[in-house]
C-alpha positions in Angstrom: -15.2 -14.2 -31.5 -14.4 -11.7 -28.6 -13.3 -12.9 -25.2 -11.4 -11.6 -22.2 -8.7 -13.7 -20.6 -8.4 -12.8 -16.9 -5.9 -13.8 -14.2 -7.2 -16.2 -11.5 -6.6 -14.7 -8.1 -6.9 -17.0 -5.1 -8.1 -15.5 -1.9 -11.3 -13.5 -1.3 -12.9 -10.3 -2.5 -13.4 -7.3 -0.3 -17.1 -7.8 0.1 -16.5 -11.3 1.5 -13.9 -9.9 3.9 -16.3 -7.2 5.2 -19.1 -9.7 5.5 -16.9 -11.9 7.6 -15.1 -9.3 9.7 -17.2 -6.2 9.6 -15.7 -2.7 9.3 -12.0 -3.0 8.5 -9.1 -1.4 10.4 -7.8 2.0 9.4 -4.5 0.4 8.2 -6.1 -2.2 6.0 -8.5 0.4 4.5 -5.7 2.7 3.6 -3.7 -0.2 2.1 -6.6 -1.2 -0.1 -7.3 2.4 -1.1 -3.7 2.9 -2.1 -3.4 -0.2 -4.3 -6.7 0.4 -6.0 -5.8 4.1 -6.6 -2.5 2.9 -8.1 -4.4 0.6 -10.5 -6.7 3.4 -11.5 -3.7 5.8 -11.9 -2.2 3.4 -14.5 -5.5 3.1 -16.5 -6.7 6.8 -16.2 -4.1 8.5 -18.4 -5.0 6.0 -21.2 -8.6 7.1 -21.0 -9.8 3.8 -19.5 -12.7 4.0 -17.0 -13.5 0.8 -15.1 -17.2 1.9 -14.4 -17.9 -0.8 -11.8 -15.6 -0.3 -8.8 -17.1 -2.1 -5.9 -16.0 -4.4 -3.1 -16.9 -7.5 -5.2 -14.4 -6.4 -7.8 -11.5 -5.8 -5.4 -9.6 -9.0 -4.8 -7.4 -9.6 -1.7 -4.7 -12.0 -2.8 -3.0 -14.2 -0.1 0.2 -12.3 -0.7 -1.4 -9.1 0.6 -1.6 -7.7 -3.0 -4.9 -6.0 -3.9 -6.1 -6.4 -7.5 -9.0 -4.7 -9.4 -11.1 -7.3 -11.2 -13.8 -7.4 -13.8 -13.1 -4.8 -16.4 -16.2 -6.0 -18.2 -17.8 -2.5 -18.2 -14.5 -0.7 -18.9 -14.6 1.7 -21.8 -12.2 4.1 -23.6 -13.4 7.7 -22.9 -11.7 9.3 -25.9 -13.9 8.0 -28.8 -12.2 8.7 -32.1 -15.4 8.1 -34.0 -17.6 10.3 -31.8 -19.8 7.4 -30.5 -21.2 7.8 -27.0 -19.2 5.8 -24.4 -22.3 5.3 -22.3 -24.2 3.0 -24.7 -27.4 1.3 -23.6 -26.6 -1.9 -21.7 -23.3 -0.6 -20.3 -24.3 2.7 -18.8 -24.8 1.7 -15.3 -22.5 0.1 -12.8 -23.8 -1.3 -9.5 -26.4 1.0 -7.9 -24.9 0.9 -4.5 -21.6 2.3 -5.8 -22.3 4.2 -9.0 -21.4 7.8 -9.5 -24.0 10.6 -10.0 -23.0 11.0 -13.6 -23.6 7.3 -14.2 -27.0 7.6 -12.6 -27.9 10.4 -15.1 -26.5 8.5 -18.1 -23.9 11.2 -18.8 -20.4 10.6 -20.2 -18.0 9.4 -17.6 -14.3 9.9 -17.0 -11.8 8.6 -14.4 -13.3 10.8 -11.8 -16.4 8.5 -11.9 -14.2 5.6 -10.7 -12.9 7.8 -7.9 -16.5 8.4 -6.7 -17.2 4.6 -6.7 -13.9 4.1 -4.8 -15.1 6.6 -2.3 -18.3 4.7 -1.8 -16.3 1.5 -1.4 -14.0 3.2 1.1 -17.0 4.4 3.1 -18.4 0.8 3.1 -15.0 -0.5 4.4 -14.7 1.9 7.2 -18.4 2.2 8.3 -19.2 -1.5 7.7 -22.1 -0.4 5.4 -22.5 1.6 2.2 -23.3 5.4 2.5 -26.7 4.9 0.8 -29.1 2.1 1.2 -32.7 1.5 0.0 -35.3 -1.0 -1.0 -34.9 -0.5 -4.7 -32.1 0.4 -7.1 -34.0 3.6 -8.0 -34.2 4.9 -4.4 -30.4 4.3 -4.0 -29.7 6.0 -7.3 -31.7 9.1 -6.3 -29.7 9.3 -3.0 -26.5 9.4 -5.0 -27.8 12.5 -6.8 -29.5 14.3 -3.9 -28.4 13.1 -0.5 -25.2 13.7 1.5 -24.0 10.6 3.4 -23.7 10.6 7.2 -20.3 11.9 8.2 -17.8 9.1 8.7 -16.6 10.7 12.0 -20.1 10.2 13.4 -20.5 6.7 12.2 -17.1 5.6 13.7 -15.5 7.8 16.3 -12.0 6.3 16.1 -11.3 7.3 12.5 -8.7 10.0 11.8 -10.3 13.2 10.5 -7.8 13.4 7.7 -8.8 10.1 6.3 -12.5 10.9 6.6 -11.9 14.2 4.7 -10.3 12.2 1.9 -13.2 9.8 1.6 -15.9 12.6 1.6 -13.9 14.4 -1.0 -14.2 11.3 -3.2 -17.9 11.4 -2.6 -18.4 14.9 -3.9 -21.4 15.0 -6.3 -19.8 17.7 -8.4 -17.0 16.5 -10.7 -15.2 19.8 -10.1 -15.3 19.4 -6.3 -14.2 15.8 -6.4 -10.6 14.5 -6.3 -9.4 15.1 -9.9 -7.2 12.1 -10.5 -6.0 8.8 -8.9 -2.5 10.4 -8.8 -3.9 13.2 -6.6 -5.6 10.6 -4.4 -2.3 8.7 -4.0 -0.5 11.9 -3.0 -3.2 12.7 -0.3 -3.0 9.1 1.1 0.8 9.4 1.1 0.6 12.6 3.1 -1.4 10.9 5.9 0.5 11.0 9.1 0.6 8.3 11.7 2.1 4.9 12.4 -1.0 3.0 11.3 -0.7 4.6 7.8 3.1 4.2 7.2 3.1 0.6 8.2 0.7 -0.2 5.4 2.5 1.7 2.6 3.5 -1.0 0.1 7.2 -0.8 -0.9 6.3 -1.3 -4.6 4.2 1.9 -4.7 7.1 4.2 -3.8 7.8 4.8 -7.6 4.3 4.5 -9.0 4.9 7.3 -11.5 8.3 6.2 -12.9 8.8 5.2 -16.5 9.7 1.7 -15.4 6.3 1.1 -13.7 4.4 2.6 -16.7 6.3 0.3 -19.0 5.5 -2.7 -16.9 1.7 -2.1 -17.3 1.7 -0.8 -20.8 1.0 -4.2 -22.3 -2.2 -4.6 -20.3 -3.4 -1.1 -21.2 -2.7 -1.7 -24.8 -4.7 -5.0 -24.7 -7.6 -3.2 -23.1 -7.5 -0.5 -25.9 -7.3 -3.2 -28.6 -10.3 -5.0 -27.1 -12.3 -1.8 -27.0 -11.5 -1.2 -30.7 -12.7 -4.6 -31.6 -15.9 -4.1 -29.6 -16.6 -1.0 -31.7 -16.6 -2.9 -35.1 -19.2 -1.8 -37.7 -22.3 -4.0 -38.3 -21.4 -4.4 -42.0 -18.1 -5.9 -40.9 -20.0 -8.4 -38.7 -22.2 -9.3 -41.6 -19.3 -9.9 -43.9 -17.9 -12.3 -41.4 -21.2 -14.2 -40.8 -20.6 -16.8 -43.5 -17.1 -17.5 -42.4 -18.3 -17.8 -38.8 -20.9 -20.4 -39.8 -18.2 -22.5 -41.6 -15.9 -22.2 -38.7 -18.7 -23.3 -36.3 -19.2 -26.4 -38.5 -15.5 -27.2 -38.4 -15.3 -26.7 -34.7 -18.3 -29.0 -34.0 -16.7 -31.7 -36.2 -13.4 -31.3 -34.5 -15.1 -31.4 -31.1 -16.8 -34.8 -31.9 -13.5 -36.2 -33.1 -11.8 -35.0 -30.0 -14.4 -36.7 -27.8 -13.9 -40.0 -29.5 -10.1 -39.6 -29.2 -10.2 -38.6 -25.6 -12.4 -41.5 -24.7 -9.8 -43.9 -25.8 -6.8 -42.0 -24.6 -8.1 -41.2 -21.1 -5.6 -38.5 -20.2 -4.9 -37.5 -16.6 -7.3 -35.0 -15.0 -6.3 -31.5 -16.1 -6.3 -30.0 -12.6 -4.1 -32.7 -11.2 -1.1 -31.1 -9.5 2.0 -32.5 -7.9 1.4 -33.5 -4.3 4.3 -31.6 -3.0 3.2 -28.3 -4.5 -0.3 -28.7 -3.0 0.9 -29.5 0.5 3.8 -27.1 1.1 3.9 -23.4 1.8 7.0 -21.8 0.3 8.9 -19.0 2.0 8.3 -15.4 1.0 10.9 -12.6 0.9 9.8 -10.9 4.1 8.1 -11.9 7.3 5.4 -9.3 6.6 4.6 -11.0 3.2 4.6 -14.4 4.9 2.1 -13.2 7.5 -0.2 -11.6 5.0 -0.1 -14.6 2.7 -1.4 -16.7 5.6 -3.8 -14.3 7.2 -5.6 -13.4 3.9 -6.1 -17.1 3.2 -9.6 -18.4 3.8 -10.1 -20.5 7.0 -11.6 -23.2 4.8 -8.3 -23.4 2.8 -6.6 -26.7 3.7 -3.2 -25.0 3.8 -4.3 -22.3 6.3 -2.8 -23.9 9.4 0.5 -24.6 7.6 0.6 -21.1 6.2 0.2 -19.6 9.7 2.9 -21.9 11.1 5.2 -20.9 8.2 5.7 -17.5 9.8 7.6 -18.9 12.7 9.1 -21.7 10.5 10.8 -19.4 8.0 11.4 -16.3 10.1 12.7 -17.2 13.6 11.3 -14.9 16.3 14.7 -14.9 18.0 16.3 -13.1 15.0 14.5 -9.8 15.3 11.8 -7.9 17.1 9.9 -7.7 13.8 9.9 -11.4 13.4 8.8 -11.9 16.9 5.9 -9.4 16.4 4.6 -11.2 13.3 5.0 -14.6 14.9 2.8 -13.5 17.7 0.2 -12.2 15.3 0.3 -15.5 13.5 -0.2 -17.3 16.8 -3.3 -15.3 17.4 -4.7 -16.2 14.0 -3.8 -19.8 14.5 -5.6 -19.9 17.9 -8.7 -18.4 16.2 -8.5 -21.1 13.6 -8.3 -23.8 16.2 -11.2 -22.3 18.1 -13.3 -22.3 14.9 -12.4 -25.9 14.2 -13.3 -27.0 17.8 -9.7 -27.9 18.7 -10.1 -26.3 22.1 -6.9 -27.6 23.8 -4.6 -26.4 21.1 -6.4 -23.0 20.9 -6.3 -22.6 24.7 -2.5 -23.2 24.8 -1.9 -20.4 22.3 -4.4 -18.1 23.9 -2.6 -18.6 27.3 0.7 -17.7 25.7 -0.8 -14.5 24.4 -2.5 -13.7 27.7 0.8 -14.0 29.5 2.6 -11.4 27.3 3.8 -8.2 29.0 1.6 -5.1 29.3 3.3 -3.6 26.3 1.5 -6.2 24.1 -1.9 -4.9 25.2 -3.9 -6.0 22.1 -2.5 -9.6 22.0 -3.0 -9.9 25.7 -6.6 -9.0 25.7 -7.3 -11.2 22.6 -5.7 -14.1 24.5 -7.9 -13.5 27.6 -11.0 -13.3 25.5 -10.1 -16.5 23.7 -9.6 -18.3 27.0 -13.0 -17.0 28.2 -14.7 -18.3 25.0 -13.1 -21.7 25.6 -14.2 -21.9 29.2 -17.7 -20.9 28.2 -17.8 -23.7 25.6 -16.7 -26.1 28.2 -19.4 -24.8 30.5 -16.8 -23.6 33.0 -18.6 -20.6 34.2 -16.4 -19.5 37.0 -13.2 -19.7 34.9 -14.9 -17.7 32.1 -16.0 -15.0 34.6 -12.5 -14.8 35.9 -11.1 -14.1 32.4 -13.8 -11.5 31.7 -12.8 -9.8 35.0 -9.2 -9.6 33.8 -10.4 -8.2 30.5 -12.5 -5.6 32.3 -9.4 -4.4 34.3 -7.6 -3.3 31.1 -10.6 -2.6 28.9 -10.8 1.1 29.7 -7.2 1.7 28.6 -7.9 0.3 25.1 -8.6 2.5 22.1 -12.2 2.7 21.0 -11.8 0.5 17.9 -10.0 -2.2 20.0 -12.8 -2.1 22.5 -15.3 -2.9 19.8 -13.2 -5.7 18.4 -12.9 -7.2 21.9 -16.7 -7.4 22.3 -17.1 -8.8 18.7 -14.7 -11.6 19.6 -16.8 -12.7 22.6 -19.4 -15.4 22.3 -22.9 -13.9 22.4 -23.5 -15.1 26.0 -20.2 -13.8 27.2 -20.7 -10.5 25.4 -24.0 -9.9 27.3 -22.3 -10.8 30.7 -19.4 -8.5 29.9 -21.5 -5.5 28.9 -23.4 -5.9 32.2 -20.1 -5.2 33.9 -19.7 -1.9 32.0 -21.3 1.3 33.6 -24.6 2.0 32.1 -25.0 5.2 30.0 -26.4 8.0 32.1 -25.3 6.6 35.4 -23.9 8.9 38.0 -20.2 9.0 38.4 -19.3 7.6 41.8 -16.4 8.8 43.9 -13.0 8.0 42.4 -14.3 7.5 38.9 -13.5 9.3 35.6 -16.1 9.6 32.9 -15.2 8.7 29.3 -17.1 7.3 26.2 -17.9 4.1 28.0 -18.9 5.5 31.4 -17.0 6.0 34.6 -13.5 4.6 35.0 -12.4 3.5 38.4 -9.2 5.1 39.9 -8.7 2.1 42.1 -5.8 -0.3 42.0 -5.1 -2.0 38.7 -4.2 -5.7 38.2 -0.6 -5.1 39.4 -1.7 -3.1 42.4 -0.8 0.4 41.1 -3.4 3.2 40.9 -5.0 3.6 37.6 -4.4 6.8 35.6 -6.9 9.6 35.5 -7.8 11.4 32.3 -5.9 14.5 33.5 -2.7 12.5 33.8 -2.7 11.2 30.2 0.0 12.5 27.8 -1.2 15.3 25.5 -2.7 14.1 22.3 -3.5 10.7 23.5 -7.1 9.9 22.8 -9.4 7.0 23.8 -6.6 5.2 25.8 
């Protein structure tokens, strides 16, 4: 009997995350890409091809670790007996994410997984797959014949270097595509910018050292052994048939005896756990790990609130600026949780704290104001909600493009409509004292603190969409 024992990973898969939050941030996308590429790098040199890389098979653990799941289609590419690795029944992955060579039923190698990872990356960053259609066949044909829309056109705030990497993964020709997961890791490592460096996991710094390869050699060997078992000859299966039937009879007999024994013994429920272990959140090694543990936990998880509070509990904001930053981020997540649960007073208290932060904390300030506006709208306090929207409008034009989108996504539908009515309409004439940008004219009048707002010409060189 063949079986696969797999690790249980609590948390959510990438598809669930995208469905809940839409297109992901640049930092999170690069983080996921790096960790999946590291997993493929470890499997690739052994000739193991996953064959079904897709968002559903990328697990986001509460610790912030990304894991590649479901090696059910994985095969060894170097067949010692000459059999075709693309046997009927396991040729195809999932149509939305399969490579051109999978579509044509050709032999695959690790570069096929890189194509599927490119499709997944496109889905993460654009909020939708590069190819869509009514049938699996129509999607498969697009993988062979059609070039995807440029990521830069689908989402203006994406760095060109990252878009270039993703489109290289989507090359239809094997020779034009990124040749190995190791090469992909190096390209990702070379990305420049604060949003990239902050998401580079510490444990990937030495991904090609002998120690790391030794750490994963057992799993690689297990996969190879399983592949060998799956290739057993039919005559061997027939020889084992009689023994299997005898074993089945013994198992059934033992099962019946076990039922009778269990009826009288009545053991404790197997999933019963100690009450302390199920109601406590233990401290992590770093504040960053503590925050990601809490933020990646589902809002339906009973420990979600305690996990978010644990960031402040175990890492005092007074001890360092880094602790303070993550504590504020946890406060924002906690306020969102309270709002979702209808605990408006508690949510409003946290949102007010965020809204009162200094101008340097621009993102948290605007999230706090939007949260307050949502609460006022729920309470049918129209004037107060309008006041908060006005405060958001004052600083809105100075936000980067991706943050503007998130601000609107956070608003209740009614508020979003009211807010967009405050924005200049596309094609309107620029009035006196206004500066045109992607969202229409920007007033040069006084800002919230009474100072004149900046014009585009006065911005520092290289600063875009701010």
